[in-house]
RODO-2510 file (C-alpha; in nm, 4 decimals, decimal comma):
residues 455
     n   res          X          Y          Z
     1     m    -2,7381   -15,5800   -11,3988
     2     i    -2,4883   -15,4496   -11,6552
     3     m    -2,3626   -15,1783   -11,4170
     4     a    -2,3335   -15,4315   -11,1330
     5     g    -2,1369   -15,6634   -11,3600
     6     k    -1,8963   -15,3842   -11,4593
     7     t    -1,8495   -15,2841   -11,0947
     8     h    -1,7791   -15,6449   -10,9962
     9     s    -1,5255   -15,6827   -11,2794
    10     k    -1,3470   -15,3612   -11,1691
    11     i    -1,3349   -15,4814   -10,8076
    12     k    -1,1986   -15,8184   -10,9192
    13     f    -0,9378   -15,6462   -11,1348
    14     l    -0,8213   -15,4384   -10,8371
    15     q    -0,8144   -15,7489   -10,6149
    16     d    -0,6031   -15,9355   -10,8700
    17     n    -0,3756   -15,6361   -10,9296
    18     k    -0,3100   -15,4935   -10,5844
    19     q    -0,0031   -15,3134   -10,7124
    20     v    -0,2365   -15,0844   -10,9118
    21     v    -0,4249   -14,9930   -10,5917
    22     y    -0,0908   -14,9432   -10,4160
    23     s     0,0292   -14,7092   -10,6921
    24     l    -0,2971   -14,5101   -10,6904
    25     i    -0,2798   -14,4659   -10,3114
    26     l     0,0799   -14,3454   -10,3361
    27     m    -0,0127   -14,1077   -10,6202
    28     i    -0,2690   -13,9471   -10,3866
    29     v    -0,0990   -13,9707   -10,0455
    30     i     0,2541   -13,8539   -10,1323
    31     p     0,1564   -13,5396   -10,3317
    32     g    -0,1147   -13,4650   -10,0726
    33     a     0,1375   -13,4909    -9,7891
    34     l     0,3790   -13,2611    -9,9736
    35     i     0,1068   -13,0039   -10,0417
    36     f    -0,0137   -13,0117    -9,6791
    37     n     0,3433   -12,9814    -9,5502
    38     t     0,4125   -12,6854    -9,7805
    39     w     0,0895   -12,5173    -9,6694
    40     l     0,1858   -12,5586    -9,3031
    41     l     0,5390   -12,4292    -9,3603
    42     s     0,4190   -12,1288    -9,5603
    43     g     0,1732   -12,0407    -9,2811
    44     y     0,4478   -12,0739    -9,0212
    45     f     0,6770   -11,8620    -9,2387
    46     r     0,4121   -11,5889    -9,2719
    47     n     0,3532   -11,5838    -8,8965
    48     t     0,7273   -11,5619    -8,8322
    49     v     0,7594   -11,2684    -9,0732
    50     d     0,4607   -11,0909    -8,9130
    51     q     0,6086   -11,1343    -8,5665
    52     s     0,9397   -10,9994    -8,6896
    53     i     0,7695   -10,6920    -8,8412
    54     h     0,5668   -10,6437    -8,5212
    55     d     0,8877   -10,6367    -8,3160
    56     k     1,0467   -10,4035    -8,5695
    57     a     0,7484   -10,1645    -8,5477
    58     i     0,7721   -10,1500    -8,1683
    59     a     1,1475   -10,0910    -8,1920
    60     i     1,0951    -9,8018    -8,4358
    61     g     0,8409    -9,6475    -8,1980
    62     l     1,0812    -9,6735    -7,9055
    63     s     1,3570    -9,5212    -8,1177
    64     i     1,1333    -9,2248    -8,2055
    65     n     1,0428    -9,1849    -7,8375
    66     t     1,4105    -9,1707    -7,7455
    67     s     1,4756    -8,9046    -8,0102
    68     l     1,1781    -8,6890    -7,9011
    69     a     1,2069    -8,7303    -7,5231
    70     d     1,3469    -8,3793    -7,4780
    71     k     1,1314    -8,2157    -7,7468
    72     l     0,7808    -8,3251    -7,6524
    73     d     0,6913    -7,9877    -7,5014
    74     s     0,7647    -7,8142    -7,8346
    75     p     0,5315    -7,9026    -8,1268
    76     e     0,7652    -7,7124    -8,3605
    77     a     1,0642    -7,9304    -8,2592
    78     v     0,8520    -8,2433    -8,3006
    79     q     0,7389    -8,1300    -8,6489
    80     s     1,0999    -8,0621    -8,7448
    81     f     1,1946    -8,4161    -8,6403
    82     i     0,9062    -8,5599    -8,8463
    83     d     1,0112    -8,3606    -9,1524
    84     n     1,3629    -8,5021    -9,1261
    85     w     1,2321    -8,8525    -9,0646
    86     q     1,0253    -8,8429    -9,3824
    87     k     1,3344    -8,7750    -9,5921
    88     y     1,5009    -9,0989    -9,4871
    89     s     1,2077    -9,3363    -9,4439
    90     e     0,9973    -9,3938    -9,7539
    91     e     0,8179    -9,6849    -9,5854
    92     t     0,6515    -9,4491    -9,3336
    93     k     0,3088    -9,3492    -9,4654
    94     m     0,1854    -9,1689    -9,1539
    95     l     0,3681    -9,0255    -8,8564
    96     d     0,1441    -8,8286    -8,6166
    97     v     0,2134    -8,6933    -8,2694
    98     m    -0,0945    -8,6057    -8,0595
    99     y    -0,1510    -8,4361    -7,7253
   100     l    -0,4249    -8,5451    -7,4888
   101     e    -0,6699    -8,2592    -7,4309
   102     k    -0,9517    -8,3527    -7,1953
   103     d    -1,0882    -8,6796    -7,3437
   104     s    -0,9612    -8,6356    -7,6977
   105     f    -0,6314    -8,6445    -7,8753
   106     k    -0,5307    -8,3400    -8,0800
   107     l    -0,2857    -8,3669    -8,3683
   108     v     0,0132    -8,1320    -8,3122
   109     a     0,2683    -8,2633    -8,5654
   110     s     0,2339    -8,4800    -8,8773
   111     i     0,3779    -8,5735    -9,2154
   112     d     0,0562    -8,4281    -9,3561
   113     k     0,0787    -8,0757    -9,2117
   114     e    -0,2683    -7,9819    -9,3384
   115     r    -0,4187    -8,2170    -9,0803
   116     v    -0,2415    -8,0536    -8,7833
   117     g    -0,5031    -7,9326    -8,5313
   118     e    -0,7533    -8,2129    -8,5982
   119     i    -0,8851    -8,4183    -8,3075
   120     d    -0,8927    -8,8020    -8,2981
   121     s    -1,2535    -8,8220    -8,4131
   122     d    -1,1481    -8,6624    -8,7426
   123     l    -0,8409    -8,8813    -8,7815
   124     p    -0,8327    -9,2170    -8,9692
   125     i    -0,7485    -9,3922    -8,6419
   126     d    -0,9789    -9,5655    -8,3956
   127     p    -1,0015    -9,3286    -8,0934
   128     a    -1,0679    -9,6265    -7,8659
   129     a    -0,7372    -9,7885    -7,9714
   130     c    -0,5588    -9,4604    -7,8992
   131     m    -0,7084    -9,4431    -7,5529
   132     i    -0,6266    -9,8077    -7,4731
   133     s    -0,2619    -9,7596    -7,5660
   134     w    -0,2474    -9,4366    -7,3601
   135     k    -0,4077    -9,5801    -7,0494
   136     n    -0,2045    -9,9026    -7,0586
   137     g     0,1140    -9,7083    -7,1159
   138     r     0,2312    -9,9732    -7,3611
   139     p     0,2863    -9,9676    -7,7369
   140     l     0,0258   -10,1251    -7,9630
   141     a     0,1185   -10,2609    -8,3072
   142     q    -0,1204   -10,4342    -8,5470
   143     k    -0,1481   -10,5246    -8,9136
   144     v    -0,4368   -10,3543    -9,0907
   145     f    -0,5655   -10,3391    -9,4475
   146     s    -0,6628   -10,0290    -9,6398
   147     q    -1,0098   -10,0182    -9,7852
   148     g    -1,0144   -10,1555   -10,1405
   149     s    -0,6579   -10,2888   -10,1133
   150     n    -0,5080   -10,6260   -10,0324
   151     n    -0,1770   -10,4728    -9,9327
   152     p    -0,1400   -10,4600    -9,5527
   153     y     0,0370   -10,1968    -9,3471
   154     w     0,1342   -10,1756    -8,9846
   155     l    -0,0153    -9,9272    -8,7364
   156     v     0,1822    -9,8416    -8,4237
   157     l     0,0242    -9,6514    -8,1299
   158     m     0,2615    -9,5647    -7,8486
   159     p     0,2635    -9,3173    -7,5549
   160     l     0,5678    -9,0882    -7,5781
   161     t     0,7399    -9,0074    -7,2474
   162     d     0,9830    -8,7347    -7,1548
   163     l     1,3171    -8,7805    -6,9864
   164     q     1,1436    -8,8221    -6,6469
   165     g     0,9182    -9,0990    -6,7855
   166     e     0,6043    -8,8873    -6,7805
   167     k     0,3568    -8,9390    -7,0665
   168     k     0,3470    -8,6294    -7,2827
   169     a     0,2105    -8,7331    -7,6216
   170     l     0,0773    -9,0233    -7,8300
   171     l     0,2569    -9,1493    -8,1383
   172     a     0,0511    -9,2860    -8,4288
   173     m     0,2594    -9,4297    -8,7103
   174     e     0,1791    -9,6290    -9,0230
   175     f     0,4456    -9,7900    -9,2365
   176     s     0,4139   -10,0014    -9,5460
   177     t     0,5339   -10,3630    -9,5778
   178     d     0,5035   -10,3734    -9,9574
   179     f     0,8702   -10,4620   -10,0033
   180     v     0,8522   -10,7434    -9,7491
   181     s     0,5214   -10,8676    -9,8912
   182     f     0,6618   -10,8646   -10,2447
   183     n     0,9651   -11,0711   -10,1450
   184     l     0,7560   -11,3027    -9,9307
   185     m     0,5120   -11,3604   -10,2149
   186     g     0,7995   -11,4246   -10,4563
   187     a     0,9498   -11,6840   -10,2219
   188     l     0,6124   -11,8532   -10,1735
   189     v     0,5408   -11,8582   -10,5477
   190     k     0,8797   -12,0208   -10,6115
   191     s     0,8201   -12,2759   -10,3364
   192     y     0,4768   -12,3616   -10,4799
   193     l     0,6218   -12,3946   -10,8309
   194     i     0,8891   -12,6290   -10,6973
   195     l     0,6159   -12,8169   -10,5110
   196     m     0,4100   -12,8537   -10,8297
   197     l     0,7139   -12,9745   -11,0217
   198     t     0,7949   -13,2224   -10,7441
   199     v     0,4374   -13,3510   -10,7407
   200     v     0,4427   -13,3949   -11,1199
   201     l     0,7738   -13,5822   -11,1006
   202     i     0,6427   -13,8063   -10,8216
   203     i     0,3259   -13,8809   -11,0189
   204     l     0,5359   -13,9655   -11,3243
   205     l     0,7632   -14,1821   -11,1098
   206     l     0,4693   -14,3648   -10,9585
   207     y     0,3151   -14,4042   -11,3035
   208     v     0,6371   -14,5621   -11,4270
   209     n     0,6496   -14,7673   -11,1078
   210     s     0,3026   -14,9038   -11,1807
   211     h     0,4316   -15,0147   -11,5197
   212     l     0,7291   -15,1755   -11,3481
   213     f     0,4800   -15,3732   -11,1403
   214     e     0,3135   -15,4822   -11,4636
   215     y     0,6499   -15,5793   -11,6094
   216     s     0,7271   -15,7702   -11,2903
   217     i     0,4018   -15,9636   -11,3208
   218     l     0,4705   -16,0253   -11,6880
   219     y     0,8256   -16,1375   -11,6054
   220     n     0,6964   -16,3824   -11,3432
   221     k     0,4441   -16,5196   -11,5905
   222     i     0,7164   -16,5569   -11,8530
   223     k     0,9283   -16,7408   -11,5958
   224     e     0,6377   -16,9732   -11,5216
   225     i     0,5837   -17,0358   -11,8921
   226     d     0,9566   -17,0877   -11,9394
   227     a     0,9611   -17,3380   -11,6522
   228     m     0,6627   -17,5181   -11,8069
   229     k     0,8446   -17,5214   -12,1401
   230     d     1,1557   -17,6692   -11,9786
   231     d     0,9471   -17,9339   -11,8055
   232     f     0,7721   -18,0145   -12,1310
   233     i     1,1028   -18,0408   -12,3198
   234     s     1,2466   -18,2628   -12,0487
   235     i     0,9433   -18,4923   -12,0380
   236     a     0,9030   -18,5019   -12,4175
   237     s     1,2744   -18,5730   -12,4692
   238     h     1,2684   -18,8578   -12,2191
   239     e     0,9555   -19,0004   -12,3797
   240     l     1,1059   -18,9718   -12,7295
   241     r     1,4340   -19,1322   -12,6312
   242     t     1,2880   -19,4822   -12,5838
   243     p     1,1244   -19,5150   -12,9287
   244     v     1,4283   -19,3567   -13,0972
   245     v     1,6594   -19,6099   -12,9323
   246     a     1,4281   -19,8830   -13,0521
   247     i     1,4282   -19,7445   -13,4090
   248     k     1,8080   -19,7214   -13,4078
   249     g     1,8463   -20,0688   -13,2665
   250     f     1,6095   -20,2384   -13,5081
   251     s     1,7385   -20,0462   -13,8113
   252     s     2,0957   -20,1491   -13,7215
   253     m     1,9824   -20,5127   -13,6867
   254     i     1,8093   -20,4996   -14,0259
   255     i     2,1235   -20,3576   -14,1911
   256     e     2,3417   -20,6263   -14,0279
   257     e     2,1004   -20,9044   -14,1282
   258     s     2,0253   -20,7602   -14,4727
   259     q     2,1682   -21,0591   -14,6562
   260     s     1,9798   -21,3189   -14,4526
   261     l     1,6641   -21,1131   -14,4852
   262     a     1,7153   -21,0952   -14,8610
   263     l     1,6894   -20,7162   -14,8760
   264     n     1,7523   -20,5597   -15,2111
   265     e     1,9656   -20,2512   -15,2621
   266     k     1,6678   -20,0142   -15,2516
   267     m     1,5415   -20,1543   -14,9236
   268     r     1,8881   -20,1312   -14,7666
   269     e     1,9019   -19,7653   -14,8761
   270     y     1,5702   -19,6938   -14,7079
   271     v     1,6798   -19,8611   -14,3858
   272     g     2,0041   -19,6610   -14,3970
   273     i     1,8023   -19,3390   -14,4259
   274     i     1,5906   -19,4492   -14,1291
   275     s     1,9048   -19,5220   -13,9251
   276     a     2,0667   -19,1864   -14,0155
   277     s     1,7466   -18,9987   -13,9340
   278     a     1,7222   -19,1813   -13,6011
   279     d     2,0828   -19,0780   -13,5241
   280     r     2,0004   -18,7130   -13,5955
   281     l     1,6856   -18,7349   -13,3839
   282     a     1,8823   -18,8930   -13,1003
   283     m     2,1337   -18,6091   -13,1154
   284     l     1,8520   -18,3528   -13,1077
   285     i     1,6909   -18,5257   -12,8093
   286     e     2,0251   -18,5325   -12,6259
   287     d     2,0762   -18,1619   -12,6964
   288     l     1,7275   -18,0783   -12,5687
   289     l     1,7857   -18,2843   -12,2555
   290     n     2,1175   -18,1079   -12,1934
   291     v     1,9504   -17,7666   -12,2396
   292     s     1,6815   -17,8653   -11,9889
   293     r     1,9381   -17,9947   -11,7384
   294     i     2,1519   -17,6802   -11,7676
   295     d     1,8528   -17,4450   -11,7329
   296     q     1,7284   -17,6323   -11,4258
   297     g     2,0749   -17,6614   -11,2680
   298     r     2,0741   -18,0420   -11,2941
   299     f     2,3687   -18,0719   -11,5343
   300     k     2,6245   -18,2822   -11,3487
   301     m     3,0002   -18,2513   -11,3957
   302     d     3,2536   -18,5084   -11,2766
   303     l     3,5734   -18,3033   -11,2614
   304     k     3,8951   -18,5064   -11,2455
   305     e     4,2578   -18,4507   -11,3310
   306     t     4,2740   -18,5702   -11,6922
   307     d     4,5300   -18,5725   -11,9719
   308     a     4,3493   -18,3637   -12,2332
   309     w     4,5724   -18,4440   -12,5320
   310     p     4,4630   -18,8104   -12,5803
   311     v     4,0996   -18,6897   -12,5695
   312     i     4,1754   -18,4393   -12,8464
   313     e     4,3488   -18,7020   -13,0628
   314     e     4,0672   -18,9512   -13,0059
   315     t     3,7993   -18,6984   -13,0974
   316     l     3,9820   -18,5832   -13,4091
   317     k     4,0132   -18,9416   -13,5392
   318     e     3,6356   -18,9805   -13,5219
   319     f     3,6029   -18,7055   -13,7856
   320     t     3,8544   -18,8612   -14,0251
   321     p     3,5861   -19,0294   -14,2433
   322     q     3,3919   -18,7020   -14,2827
   323     a     3,7111   -18,5067   -14,3541
   324     n     3,8244   -18,7616   -14,6127
   325     e     3,4826   -18,7490   -14,7798
   326     k     3,5212   -18,3716   -14,8231
   327     k     3,8969   -18,4037   -14,8952
   328     l     3,9864   -18,1821   -14,5980
   329     a     4,3315   -18,1852   -14,4408
   330     l     4,2728   -18,2806   -14,0752
   331     s     4,5620   -18,2336   -13,8309
   332     c     4,6432   -18,1848   -13,4629
   333     v     4,9562   -18,0395   -13,3072
   334     l     5,0747   -18,0272   -12,9470
   335     e     5,3408   -17,7662   -12,8900
   336     p     5,6564   -17,9162   -12,7352
   337     g     5,6924   -17,8839   -12,3589
   338     s     5,3237   -17,8138   -12,3040
   339     k     5,1466   -17,9347   -11,9897
   340     t     4,8290   -18,1292   -12,0687
   341     i     4,6860   -18,2333   -11,7298
   342     v     4,3654   -18,0375   -11,6659
   343     l     4,0761   -18,0579   -11,4194
   344     i     3,7838   -18,1517   -11,6435
   345     d     3,4931   -18,3871   -11,6973
   346     r     3,6392   -18,6086   -11,9689
   347     d     3,3081   -18,6921   -12,1368
   348     r     3,1856   -18,3298   -12,1319
   349     f     3,5196   -18,2072   -12,2662
   350     k     3,4998   -18,4595   -12,5489
   351     q     3,1395   -18,3553   -12,6198
   352     s     3,2562   -17,9919   -12,6414
   353     l     3,5320   -18,0876   -12,8847
   354     i     3,2850   -18,2887   -13,0947
   355     n     3,0577   -17,9842   -13,1214
   356     v     3,3374   -17,7436   -13,2147
   357     i     3,5385   -17,9739   -13,4474
   358     g     3,2132   -18,1024   -13,5977
   359     n     3,1129   -17,7460   -13,6869
   360     a     3,4576   -17,6788   -13,8341
   361     v     3,4281   -17,9840   -14,0607
   362     k     3,0632   -17,9098   -14,1530
   363     y     3,1227   -17,5466   -14,2454
   364     t     3,4499   -17,5982   -14,4332
   365     p     3,3803   -17,6924   -14,7983
   366     s     3,7496   -17,7256   -14,8806
   367     g     4,0875   -17,6656   -14,7254
   368     s     4,1830   -17,7765   -14,3766
   369     v     4,0902   -17,8095   -14,0114
   370     e     4,3727   -17,7831   -13,7616
   371     v     4,3607   -17,8457   -13,3876
   372     r     4,6515   -17,7022   -13,1901
   373     a     4,7102   -17,7314   -12,8158
   374     r     4,9539   -17,5591   -12,5822
   375     s     4,9957   -17,4529   -12,2220
   376     k     5,0469   -17,0960   -12,1150
   377     g     5,0930   -16,9991   -11,7529
   378     k     4,8177   -17,1765   -11,5591
   379     s     4,6042   -17,2418   -11,8657
   380     f     4,5700   -17,5144   -12,1266
   381     i     4,4661   -17,3648   -12,4602
   382     v     4,3063   -17,5506   -12,7521
   383     t     4,2488   -17,3727   -13,0849
   384     i     4,0419   -17,5200   -13,3666
   385     k     4,1196   -17,3372   -13,6899
   386     d     3,9463   -17,3934   -14,0240
   387     t     3,9402   -17,2456   -14,3740
   388     g     3,5618   -17,2517   -14,3933
   389     i     3,2941   -17,0011   -14,4855
   390     g     3,3627   -16,7796   -14,1824
   391     m     3,1132   -16,5258   -14,0522
   392     t     3,0518   -16,1541   -14,0081
   393     a     3,1080   -15,9639   -13,6841
   394     k     2,7295   -15,9408   -13,6306
   395     e     2,6880   -16,3161   -13,6770
   396     r     2,9770   -16,3783   -13,4394
   397     e     2,8015   -16,1797   -13,1629
   398     h     2,5133   -16,4302   -13,1595
   399     l     2,7125   -16,7472   -13,2270
   400     f     2,6744   -16,8804   -12,8708
   401     d     2,3055   -16,7881   -12,8385
   402     k     2,0524   -17,0609   -12,7851
   403     f     1,8959   -17,1907   -13,1128
   404     y     2,1024   -16,9468   -13,3200
   405     r     2,2058   -17,0572   -13,6677
   406     i     2,3786   -16,8537   -13,9391
   407     k     2,1354   -16,8223   -14,2258
   408     k     2,2882   -16,7733   -14,5682
   409     k     2,3217   -16,9572   -14,8952
   410     e     2,6240   -17,1641   -14,7881
   411     t     2,4420   -17,3011   -14,4781
   412     e     2,1051   -17,3899   -14,6333
   413     d     2,1818   -17,7619   -14,6697
   414     i     2,3716   -17,8031   -14,3423
   415     i     2,1683   -17,9734   -14,0709
   416     g     2,1817   -17,8414   -13,7128
   417     t     1,9756   -17,7294   -13,4139
   418     g     2,1629   -17,4167   -13,3067
   419     l     2,2135   -17,5669   -12,9611
   420     g     2,5585   -17,7244   -12,9872
   421     l     2,7716   -17,4153   -12,9253
   422     w     2,5375   -17,2853   -12,6539
   423     i     2,5691   -17,6180   -12,4705
   424     t     2,9454   -17,6157   -12,5304
   425     r     2,9830   -17,2725   -12,3756
   426     q     2,7833   -17,3797   -12,0697
   427     m     2,9918   -17,6965   -12,0260
   428     i     3,3237   -17,5138   -12,0666
   429     g     3,2034   -17,2570   -11,8139
   430     l     3,1139   -17,5294   -11,5633
   431     m     3,4716   -17,6576   -11,6028
   432     k     3,5975   -17,3072   -11,5076
   433     g     3,7055   -17,2392   -11,8650
   434     t     3,6272   -16,9959   -12,1459
   435     i     3,5491   -17,0272   -12,5154
   436     s     3,5796   -16,7541   -12,7791
   437     v     3,5735   -16,7249   -13,1566
   438     d     3,7513   -16,5146   -13,4191
   439     s     3,6313   -16,5240   -13,7765
   440     i     3,6585   -16,3532   -14,1140
   441     e     3,3858   -16,4134   -14,3699
   442     r     3,4986   -16,6342   -14,6618
   443     v     3,8402   -16,6809   -14,4944
   444     g     3,7763   -16,9056   -14,1966
   445     s     3,7215   -16,9251   -13,8229
   446     q     3,9244   -16,9992   -13,5113
   447     v     3,7654   -17,1204   -13,1874
   448     t     3,9760   -17,0974   -12,8704
   449     i     3,9035   -17,3057   -12,5601
   450     e     4,0981   -17,2167   -12,2462
   451     l     4,0913   -17,4433   -11,9387
   452     p     4,2788   -17,4218   -11,6081
   453     l     4,5701   -17,6647   -11,5640
   454     a     4,5475   -17,9102   -11,2742
   455     g     4,7406   -17,8265   -10,9607
***
């Protein structure tokens, strides 16, 4: 039962992860195909080399016949030729010339002179092969192996004819192919080494590929989880919005009717805290909804030709109370002659300014916040410059990341979600603009928004 259960679980795993089966099949089929192909090619190569040597052996025999055609009646002349041949051909291991006497062949000239006079039955050659070559009148060449050796050599048997074409003698020649075999073996060894390396690389590639399949599955699961998270955030934010609106509404009514309700100072303070907390929660819910809309591609923009400067002035005035509370110098400047008509969504542009100017005011303990606008070429450029706490280059790299907040002593008591600048960047991008930041720690920051001019 246990074994059956394990087998079933393995089968189910393979069914659920077909990419693993696919990778395993490839790891077997591709190297196997390469090995089989190399084996076929090496066999074909060997056969081609053997055929080439066979033709060479026949050609050598014919060349010897041509050289001895006028000397075949003189064993001494034949022996002299063989002696000279041996000096220039180290590959030749045996070179015998035999005369046919009755039904046997008698050796009349040879590299090994001590064997001269022997008949074919005493020679290391098959007498039947000698007779077949003689009777057929055609050369015979074949690859043979010496006893106790794996090194082959080639045996050539050929009738030798005189100038009139009459058969006079039989040539028996052996020559070594050690040099060819050595080079052939070297080439095959190299090809097999390359094959092995290729197979190893393919196996490694397929192994990595199987992991890529796993990463792909993991990525798809992460996408599903991310989509579920977005749906949850969207649903939860919508569900939270209604009670938050109710809390804000009723807390505002209580504050307005505090005198008629006879609320004391302490109770009014508590209601004020409730109202402020509801405002912060409403802002968080709005940010979460915007994140969800942007991620799902449902963030709508109503682009119209708009005068951007009044929007900047209007937004800046809204921060006057906060700036006065911190005794910050708040100012805005429009450079003379600048064009201010841009193609934007007015509300989204204002929301972007609120996020950026709001951060400048929040993170500037003392000093000033200046907003300056100008046109340059086909662009309308807004810079928000402050004398705040600034940031390091590393912190600046992540400033527009989702949920990123700079964590240090100066920011511990500052409330935020880390979504404002991410949303701002997305909105500016949807308006065909760009946003960037320059900052020096403990000196200040400058945010630059660049939008295309209308027309």
